[in-house]
C-alpha positions in Angstrom: -6.1 8.1 3.5 -9.6 6.4 4.4 -8.3 3.5 2.7 -5.6 3.4 4.9 -6.9 4.4 7.8 -10.2 1.9 7.3 -7.7 -1.0 8.1 -5.7 0.1 10.2 -8.6 0.3 12.4 -10.2 -2.9 11.5 -10.0 -5.2 15.1 -9.9 -8.0 12.5 -6.7 -6.9 11.1 -4.6 -4.0 12.6 -6.2 -2.9 15.8 -6.0 -4.4 18.9 -7.7 -4.1 22.0 -4.3 -2.4 22.8 -3.1 -0.5 19.9 -2.2 -1.2 16.7 -0.1 -4.7 16.0 2.6 -4.9 13.6 1.1 -7.4 11.7 -2.8 -7.9 10.5 -4.4 -10.5 11.9 -5.5 -12.1 9.8 -2.6 -13.8 8.3 -2.8 -15.9 11.2 -4.9 -17.9 9.5 -4.0 -16.8 5.5 0.1 -16.9 6.3 1.5 -14.7 3.3 3.9 -17.4 1.8 6.5 -17.1 -1.3 9.7 -18.5 -2.4 12.5 -17.3 -3.1 15.9 -19.2 -4.7 13.5 -22.9 -4.3 13.5 -22.1 -0.6 9.3 -21.6 0.3 9.3 -18.2 3.1 6.3 -17.7 5.5 5.2 -15.1 6.7 2.5 -15.0 9.3 0.9 -13.8 12.4 2.4 -13.9 15.4 0.9 -12.0 18.4 3.8 -12.2 21.5 7.1 -14.3 20.9 8.7 -15.4 17.7 8.6 -18.9 17.0 12.2 -18.6 15.4 15.6 -17.8 16.4 16.0 -15.4 13.8 17.3 -12.3 15.5 18.5 -13.9 19.2 14.9 -15.3 19.2 13.6 -12.5 21.6 12.1 -10.0 18.5 9.1 -10.9 16.9 7.8 -8.1 14.2 4.9 -10.5 13.3 1.8 -9.6 15.3 2.6 -7.8 18.7 2.3 -4.0 19.5 5.3 -2.4 19.6 5.0 1.6 21.1 7.2 3.3 19.4 5.8 2.3 15.9 2.4 3.1 17.8 3.7 6.7 19.1 4.6 7.7 15.5 1.1 6.7 14.6 -0.6 9.0 16.8 1.9 11.8 16.3 1.2 11.6 12.5 -2.5 11.3 13.4 -2.3 14.7 15.6 -0.3 16.2 12.5 -3.2 15.2 10.0 -5.6 16.7 12.0 -3.9 20.3 12.1 -4.4 19.9 8.1 -7.7 17.8 7.6 -9.4 19.7 10.2 -12.7 18.4 12.2 -14.4 17.7 8.8 -12.5 14.7 8.2 -14.0 11.8 9.7 -12.9 7.9 9.5 -14.9 4.8 10.6 -13.4 4.0 14.3 -13.5 0.8 14.9 -13.7 -0.2 11.5 -17.4 -1.9 10.3 -18.6 -0.1 14.3 -20.6 2.7 13.0 -18.6 5.4 15.1 -17.3 8.1 13.0 -14.4 10.3 14.2 -11.7 12.8 13.7 -8.6 11.9 13.2 -7.4 13.5 16.9 -10.2 11.4 18.5 -9.0 8.7 16.6 -5.8 9.4 18.0 -7.0 9.6 21.3 -8.3 6.5 21.2 -5.5 4.4 20.1 -3.8 6.6 23.4 -6.1 5.0 25.3 -6.0 1.7 23.9 -2.0 1.7 24.3 -3.1 3.0 28.5 -5.2 0.3 28.5 -2.2 -1.9 28.7 -0.4 -1.0 32.1 -4.1 0.2 33.3 -6.2 -2.1 35.5 -9.0 -3.8 34.1 -12.5 -4.0 36.1 -11.5 -7.1 37.7 -8.3 -5.4 38.9 -5.9 -7.3 36.9 -3.2 -5.8 34.7 -3.3 -6.7 30.9 0.7 -6.3 30.5 1.0 -8.7 33.8 -1.2 -11.6 32.0 -1.3 -14.6 34.6 1.6 -14.2 36.0 0.2 -14.2 39.7 2.4 -12.9 41.3 2.9 -9.2 39.0 -1.0 -8.8 39.1 -1.5 -9.6 43.6 1.8 -9.8 45.6 1.5 -6.4 47.1 4.8 -5.6 46.4 4.9 -6.1 42.8 1.3 -5.1 41.9 1.7 -1.3 41.5 5.3 -1.5 39.9 5.1 -1.3 36.6 7.4 -2.4 34.1 7.7 -1.3 30.8 8.6 -4.7 28.5 10.0 -4.6 24.6 6.9 -5.1 23.4 3.1 -6.6 24.0 0.8 -9.6 22.8 -0.9 -8.0 19.9 -4.3 -9.3 21.5 -3.9 -9.7 25.2 -1.5 -6.8 26.0 0.8 -8.8 28.0 4.3 -7.5 28.0 6.5 -9.8 25.9 10.4 -9.3 25.6 12.8 -7.1 28.1 10.7 -5.7 31.2 13.3 -3.0 31.7 12.3 -0.9 27.9 11.9 2.6 29.3 13.4 4.0 26.2 10.9 3.3 23.8 8.2 2.3 26.0 7.8 5.4 28.7 6.8 7.4 25.2 3.3 6.2 27.4 4.2 9.1 29.4 4.6 11.7 26.7 0.9 10.1 25.6 -0.7 10.9 28.5 0.3 14.3 28.8 -2.5 17.3 28.3 -2.1 18.8 25.4 -2.3 22.0 25.0 -4.3 23.9 22.5 -3.1 25.5 19.4 -4.0 27.7 17.2 
């Protein structure tokens, strides 16, 4: 468990300022290559839109942040905390010297996901990236869209902007947790 979390919580790999990436950022500089039937196939890190027409060209599982995956990670960490308790700590982020319980890690991941939608100190929401109308226009700036997935490095919304099913999982993550025990 500690070795898995060490890799997942590494900001040079899976951990982004905005959640857990679908593929390690390591593969931006080190693509994974393999050959099948004489063809050379490459899997590389792509933090946002796909560069191929596969799956309609609108879907990318090679680096962005997907809410369903992050939600399942967070829920699993919460359940593992009930088993391991407060004595089980991991470094988060990896290399930071800060150690957290698994419950605290799940809370940190929730904060990172929420950061996608919250205004930064400069008043901009990462979800809207460089879109000045969505960032500034009073008719748009405070109405959040639930994108299909999010840029693995910037948190910008990518894909369909009406994914109220799985991206709306942020509402469940932000609900106060009832004490157990």
